[in-house]
DONU-756371 format. One record per residue (C-alpha): x, y, z; residue number from 1. Coordinates in Angstrom, 3 decimals. Example, Ala and Ser with C-alpha at 12.3 -4.5 7.8 and 13.67 -1.06 7.14 Angstrom:
2
+----------+----------+----------+-----+
|       px |       py |       pz | seq |
+----------+----------+----------+-----+
|   12.300 |   -4.500 |    7.800 |   1 |
|   13.670 |   -1.060 |    7.140 |   2 |
+----------+----------+----------+-----+
This chain:
182
+----------+----------+----------+-----+
|       px |       py |       pz | seq |
+----------+----------+----------+-----+
| -154.933 | -148.628 |   58.661 |   1 |
| -154.174 | -149.127 |   62.350 |   2 |
| -152.002 | -146.235 |   63.568 |   3 |
| -150.220 | -148.641 |   65.944 |   4 |
| -149.152 | -151.141 |   63.303 |   5 |
| -145.532 | -151.173 |   62.292 |   6 |
| -144.872 | -149.859 |   58.783 |   7 |
| -142.807 | -151.811 |   56.293 |   8 |
| -141.202 | -149.505 |   53.635 |   9 |
| -140.742 | -151.837 |   50.709 |  10 |
| -138.402 | -151.197 |   47.796 |  11 |
| -138.682 | -153.192 |   44.595 |  12 |
| -135.459 | -153.368 |   42.541 |  13 |
| -132.813 | -155.394 |   44.379 |  14 |
| -135.341 | -156.318 |   47.057 |  15 |
| -138.232 | -158.095 |   45.291 |  16 |
| -136.953 | -157.776 |   41.715 |  17 |
| -133.621 | -159.710 |   41.723 |  18 |
| -131.605 | -161.414 |   39.023 |  19 |
| -130.974 | -164.493 |   41.166 |  20 |
| -133.727 | -164.552 |   43.815 |  21 |
| -133.278 | -168.210 |   44.790 |  22 |
| -135.847 | -169.503 |   47.331 |  23 |
| -135.636 | -173.045 |   46.050 |  24 |
| -137.731 | -172.709 |   42.935 |  25 |
| -137.595 | -171.090 |   39.542 |  26 |
| -138.274 | -167.357 |   39.478 |  27 |
| -141.036 | -165.728 |   37.504 |  28 |
| -140.250 | -163.128 |   34.915 |  29 |
| -142.594 | -160.578 |   33.417 |  30 |
| -142.304 | -157.040 |   31.992 |  31 |
| -143.619 | -153.782 |   33.474 |  32 |
| -143.403 | -150.195 |   32.236 |  33 |
| -142.359 | -147.172 |   34.219 |  34 |
| -142.174 | -143.645 |   32.891 |  35 |
| -142.595 | -145.054 |   29.351 |  36 |
| -139.685 | -147.549 |   29.610 |  37 |
| -140.157 | -151.337 |   29.758 |  38 |
| -138.309 | -153.315 |   32.452 |  39 |
| -137.905 | -157.001 |   33.112 |  40 |
| -139.090 | -157.914 |   36.580 |  41 |
| -137.872 | -161.204 |   38.039 |  42 |
| -139.001 | -162.472 |   41.466 |  43 |
| -139.390 | -165.502 |   43.622 |  44 |
| -143.036 | -166.652 |   44.018 |  45 |
| -142.185 | -167.978 |   47.488 |  46 |
| -140.917 | -164.568 |   48.551 |  47 |
| -144.112 | -162.867 |   47.343 |  48 |
| -146.162 | -165.531 |   49.216 |  49 |
| -144.429 | -164.550 |   52.427 |  50 |
| -144.948 | -160.823 |   51.722 |  51 |
| -148.624 | -161.429 |   50.927 |  52 |
| -149.071 | -163.537 |   54.091 |  53 |
| -147.580 | -160.709 |   56.224 |  54 |
| -149.906 | -158.203 |   54.670 |  55 |
| -152.878 | -160.480 |   55.186 |  56 |
| -151.876 | -161.168 |   58.827 |  57 |
| -152.647 | -157.594 |   59.739 |  58 |
| -149.398 | -157.354 |   61.706 |  59 |
| -147.773 | -154.741 |   59.473 |  60 |
| -148.755 | -152.015 |   57.025 |  61 |
| -146.807 | -152.458 |   53.841 |  62 |
| -145.973 | -149.319 |   51.847 |  63 |
| -144.265 | -149.043 |   48.565 |  64 |
| -141.153 | -146.962 |   48.920 |  65 |
| -139.599 | -147.246 |   45.548 |  66 |
| -139.131 | -145.354 |   42.266 |  67 |
| -141.931 | -147.673 |   41.132 |  68 |
| -144.467 | -145.825 |   43.420 |  69 |
| -146.273 | -144.124 |   40.480 |  70 |
| -146.569 | -147.444 |   38.641 |  71 |
| -146.976 | -149.770 |   41.640 |  72 |
| -150.405 | -150.928 |   40.309 |  73 |
| -148.528 | -152.976 |   37.675 |  74 |
| -146.363 | -154.635 |   40.312 |  75 |
| -149.375 | -155.395 |   42.452 |  76 |
| -150.978 | -157.150 |   39.491 |  77 |
| -147.764 | -159.084 |   38.663 |  78 |
| -147.154 | -160.088 |   42.290 |  79 |
| -150.759 | -160.835 |   43.212 |  80 |
| -150.762 | -158.133 |   45.894 |  81 |
| -153.666 | -155.847 |   46.825 |  82 |
| -153.347 | -152.126 |   46.338 |  83 |
| -150.757 | -150.925 |   48.963 |  84 |
| -150.144 | -147.344 |   50.103 |  85 |
| -147.289 | -145.490 |   48.426 |  86 |
| -144.685 | -143.406 |   50.121 |  87 |
| -145.156 | -140.850 |   47.324 |  88 |
| -146.971 | -140.688 |   43.989 |  89 |
| -144.929 | -138.622 |   41.624 |  90 |
| -141.934 | -139.917 |   39.542 |  91 |
| -138.667 | -139.565 |   41.527 |  92 |
| -135.196 | -140.790 |   40.603 |  93 |
| -131.674 | -140.799 |   41.884 |  94 |
| -131.075 | -138.353 |   44.681 |  95 |
| -134.628 | -137.174 |   44.899 |  96 |
| -135.764 | -140.792 |   45.397 |  97 |
| -133.003 | -141.411 |   47.935 |  98 |
| -134.072 | -138.331 |   49.874 |  99 |
| -137.728 | -139.335 |   49.749 | 100 |
| -136.971 | -142.813 |   51.045 | 101 |
| -135.042 | -141.509 |   53.983 | 102 |
| -137.782 | -138.952 |   54.681 | 103 |
| -140.382 | -141.679 |   54.654 | 104 |
| -138.415 | -143.701 |   57.155 | 105 |
| -138.018 | -140.719 |   59.408 | 106 |
| -141.745 | -139.901 |   59.103 | 107 |
| -142.750 | -143.391 |   60.213 | 108 |
| -140.541 | -143.229 |   63.284 | 109 |
| -141.582 | -139.678 |   64.091 | 110 |
| -145.205 | -140.782 |   64.065 | 111 |
| -144.381 | -143.287 |   66.882 | 112 |
| -144.766 | -146.366 |   64.697 | 113 |
| -142.199 | -149.149 |   64.403 | 114 |
| -140.333 | -149.289 |   61.128 | 115 |
| -139.215 | -152.149 |   58.843 | 116 |
| -137.245 | -150.746 |   55.914 | 117 |
| -135.985 | -153.000 |   53.123 | 118 |
| -133.907 | -151.371 |   50.458 | 119 |
| -130.795 | -152.556 |   48.588 | 120 |
| -129.133 | -149.148 |   48.338 | 121 |
| -130.678 | -146.593 |   50.679 | 122 |
| -130.786 | -148.412 |   54.027 | 123 |
| -127.691 | -147.268 |   55.765 | 124 |
| -125.291 | -150.080 |   56.798 | 125 |
| -123.611 | -147.985 |   59.480 | 126 |
| -122.927 | -144.343 |   60.470 | 127 |
| -124.897 | -141.576 |   61.978 | 128 |
| -128.088 | -141.913 |   59.875 | 129 |
| -128.390 | -145.602 |   60.795 | 130 |
| -127.754 | -144.699 |   64.488 | 131 |
| -130.354 | -141.884 |   64.288 | 132 |
| -133.054 | -144.229 |   62.864 | 133 |
| -132.328 | -146.998 |   65.430 | 134 |
| -132.510 | -144.409 |   68.275 | 135 |
| -135.810 | -142.876 |   66.946 | 136 |
| -137.856 | -145.971 |   67.713 | 137 |
| -138.185 | -149.690 |   67.025 | 138 |
| -136.626 | -150.217 |   63.657 | 139 |
| -135.479 | -153.145 |   61.521 | 140 |
| -133.279 | -151.967 |   58.686 | 141 |
| -132.479 | -154.613 |   56.021 | 142 |
| -130.279 | -154.048 |   53.058 | 143 |
| -130.305 | -157.191 |   50.810 | 144 |
| -127.768 | -158.028 |   48.242 | 145 |
| -129.272 | -156.602 |   45.000 | 146 |
| -128.788 | -159.761 |   42.855 | 147 |
| -130.441 | -161.901 |   45.496 | 148 |
| -133.059 | -159.578 |   47.026 | 149 |
| -134.766 | -160.538 |   50.234 | 150 |
| -134.036 | -164.043 |   51.399 | 151 |
| -135.916 | -166.401 |   53.758 | 152 |
| -133.767 | -165.274 |   56.682 | 153 |
| -134.761 | -161.693 |   56.060 | 154 |
| -138.452 | -162.618 |   56.223 | 155 |
| -137.775 | -164.663 |   59.389 | 156 |
| -136.090 | -161.541 |   60.899 | 157 |
| -139.157 | -159.442 |   59.956 | 158 |
| -141.491 | -162.005 |   61.592 | 159 |
| -139.367 | -161.923 |   64.807 | 160 |
| -139.285 | -158.114 |   64.801 | 161 |
| -143.072 | -157.894 |   64.351 | 162 |
| -143.535 | -160.371 |   67.145 | 163 |
| -141.317 | -158.323 |   69.428 | 164 |
| -143.105 | -155.101 |   68.582 | 165 |
| -146.443 | -156.680 |   69.241 | 166 |
| -145.272 | -158.046 |   72.574 | 167 |
| -143.894 | -154.654 |   73.588 | 168 |
| -147.218 | -152.995 |   72.701 | 169 |
| -149.185 | -155.624 |   74.623 | 170 |
| -146.959 | -155.121 |   77.647 | 171 |
| -147.337 | -151.356 |   77.403 | 172 |
| -151.098 | -151.598 |   77.191 | 173 |
| -151.192 | -153.952 |   80.147 | 174 |
| -148.946 | -151.658 |   82.179 | 175 |
| -151.142 | -148.674 |   81.459 | 176 |
| -154.472 | -150.383 |   82.093 | 177 |
| -156.568 | -148.637 |   84.750 | 178 |
| -156.404 | -151.577 |   87.182 | 179 |
| -152.587 | -151.441 |   87.069 | 180 |
| -152.370 | -147.743 |   87.954 | 181 |
| -151.721 | -146.723 |   91.572 | 182 |
+----------+----------+----------+-----+
């Protein structure tokens, strides 16, 4: 993957898997198993179309950042997504998962890459951790309502953010081109 691409840390429950996803059409519902337990997964096909399109556009690297990481292959099959990188591979829950999600966000920014982080519980709404992440580099932090998950406006915001990051990178490359140096 291109080391200059922004990274989208993508949670599942409350972000893609939502009880009332909306998007103007009926949701799809299937079952998936994690850690030996079956769960009902409910999502908007239109939302997954947008996620898939962003992945295929090559404008962002999407990484699973969810307690589903060890079982993400099931979600990829349900959602019609290719195999995506995982923020981790071992089963993590509760505080361990919360800490791993924040560590993944910090790692992306520390690597110099822009961050999109969508999580219904762990993305800080305010306070010092949110301020730290926003100071560390270009970051879009979205915390959807769990019952609704990501909505069209959220995907529009991601598109705008990715455009702004690409424009900033293009400007930086142009400013540092040999013919522009004095």
